[in-house]
C-alpha angles and dihedrals in degrees: 000000000000129000094261093054092051092051091050092051092047092050091048092051091049092054091049093049091050091048094048090045090052092050091049092050091049092050093049090049091051092048093049091048090052092048091047092052091049092051092048092048092050092049091048092050091048090053092049091052092049091051090048090052092051090050091047093053091045097244089124135018124251090247092055090048092049090049091051093049093048089048091066095050123084115246114265117257113254 
């Protein structure tokens, strides 16, 4: 092998490594985003159930519970 062939192989390997690294980073970001949304959804549902339990036992009124549930939701787009 001559010097030119070795440089071409090294450049090709570098591009592949960068491409694979970019793909891995994108996949990790997607997975973390999915896990984050699952955790947030679970926490939101847990809070809703807790509020419903307080309303059912009479510790808070239905209006207070509704206000708390709406406070955690983003405002609707107009």
